N, C-alpha and C positions, 0 to 999 in steps of 0.2 A: 496403735494401742493407746488409750488415754493415760494421762499421768496417774501414777499411783502414789498416794500420800499415806504413809504409815504414821498414825497419829492417834491421840485420844483427845476428845473435845474439851476435857477439863484442864488439860495441860496449858500453862501460859505460853510456852514456846510453840506449841502446836497452834494455839489461837493466833499467835503472831503471823504464822504462815497462812492460816485460814483466812485471816483478815485480808492479806495480800491477794489471795486467790479470789475471794468474793468481791474485792474492790474492782477487779478487772473481769469478773465473770469467766474466769479460766476453767474450762472443764477438767475434772479429775475424778478419780475413784478413791474414796476413803477406805483404807485398810485399817479397820478398827482394832487397836491394841487392847483387846478386852481380856486382860489377865495374862500371866506368864505362860500359860499353856495354850493360848489361842494360836491359830495358824499364822496370822500376821505377825505375832510377836516372835514365833519361831523363825519365820522368814527374815525378820529384821535382825535377829540375833545371829543368824547364819551369815548375813552380809556385813554386819557391823557389830563386832564383839563388845564394843563399849555399851551396847544396848540402850543408847540414848536416842530420844526421838524429839522432833519429827525426822523422818527420812523420806526423801522424794526419789522415786524411780521413774526414769523417762526412757522407755525403749531399752531397758537393761542397764542404763547408766544410773549410778547411785549418787545422790547429793545429800550431804548431812550438814547440820548447823543451820538454824532458822534464817539468819541473815544471809548466808550463802545460798540457801534455797531461793530466797526472794530475789537476790541478784541473778541467779540462774534463770528464774522465770522471766525476768525482764529481758535477759539476753536472748533466750530461746523461745519464749512463749509470750511476747509482749502484748499488752492490752492498751486500752485508751488512756489509762492513768500511769504516768511515768513516776514510779516510786523512788527512783534514783535519778536526779537531774543529769542532763548531758553536760552542762557547764561544770568545769572541774571544781571551782571553789564552792559552788552550791552543793555538788555531790559530796565534797569533803565535810561540809556542815551537816548534811544528812547522816553520813556515816559516823561522825563524831557524836551526834545526839543518839544514834542507835547504840553506840557503845556506852554512853552515859546511862541509858535506861537498863541495858544488860548488867552493867557492872555496879551501879550505885543505887538502883532501885530493885532489880530482880535478885541480885546476889544476896544482899542483906535480908530481903524479905524471905527468901528461901532458907536462909540460915535459921531464922526464927521458927519457921514451920518445921524444918528438918529436926531441930532440937526437940520439938514436942513429940516427935515420933520415936525418940530414943527412950530406953528405960530410964526411969527417974534417977537412978543411981549414977548414971553416966552423962547426965545433961550438963550443959555448959552455960551457966547463967552469965558468966563474964562475957563470953562470946555473943550471947543474945543481947546483952546490954550494949555492947559495941555496935552490933548490927542495927539496933534501934537508934543509936546516936548517928550512925551513918545515914539512915533514912531521914532523920530530922535535918541533917546537913544538906542532903540531896533535895529535900522538899524546899528548903530555904533558897538554895541556888536556883532551882527551877522556877520558883515563884517570881523571883526578880526577872528571870529571862522571859517568862510568859506574860509579863505586864503589857507588852506591845506586840505579841505574836498570836496569830490564830492557831497555828499548828507548830509542832516542835522545831522545825527548821525554817519557819517563815509563813508564807501565805498558802502554800500548797501541801496537801496531804502526801506523806512520803513513807518510806521504809521506817523512819524514826517514829512515826505515829503508829505504825503497825507494832512496833516494840512497846511504845508507851502504853497503848491501850490495855493489854492484859496485865502488864507489870504494875501499873498504877491501880488497876482494878483490884488485884489481890493485895497490893501493898496497903491500900486503905482498909481492907478487912483485917490485915495483920497488925498494922501500926497506923491508926487512923490519921488521915490528913486533917490537921486541926484548922480552926478558924484563922490562925496566924498565916495561913497559906491560901488566900482566896483565889489567886490566879491558878494555882494547881487544882483546886477543887473545881473551878469553872472549866479548866481544860479537860479534866476527867469527865465532866458532864458532856462536853462536846464529843469526846471519844465514844461515850456510851450511846450518843444520838447518831453516830455515823452508821449507816445501814450495814456496812460490811462487818463492823465489830459487833453491832447489836445482834446480828445473826449468829455470830460465834458464841456470844453470851447466852442466847436463847438455847442453842444446841447443847450447852454445858449444864443447863439448869438441873437435869435429872441426877447429876453427879455431885451436887453441892454437899450432900451428907458425908462425902469423903474428906472434906476440908478438915485437917487435924485440929485447928483451933476453934472449930465450930463456925460454920458460915452464918453471917448475920442475915436477918430477914430483910435484905435490901440488896440492890445492885451497888 
């Protein structure tokens, strides 16, 4: 039975896994989470009461959390692209950068978006301002790092870039990456040009109207 990925194309964390799958040409079946009453969503909820996605099912085995899914794919369904290096120190750098993008790009970006979904009376302007400051700090740190790097952890595309691609994509929509961060802007352009992520972006285009802040007319 092929791998089953329970996901939605517009989700950044789903795009993280989709990029890894496309990078290696790994066969899978998409179980589209098309609303709370869809069959795949009911199946996901029955297996995983947190109801967070993506979720991978491999011959009955469930794997959750995007980073863990990518690690699982490399261990059990390896392809030509090694997204986590074999050498311990290089692997640690990849995992550290993966956590950076999850915690300091995605988390504050999603704070801003989630706040917009709240009723106006219970919004958190202080929390949103803190999230925007965190994004500026993260952009600044990343800009210095990327001055002499092609990809997030060095010269090879990795798990860290699978994370960076969708998180920087949506972060720039939410809190634009300014001209003060030219290396981050150039890195984002390289990610958009990577065929694996470009495919994920294209598959998500029909859903851009769902972006709570209003999707800009650009990638």
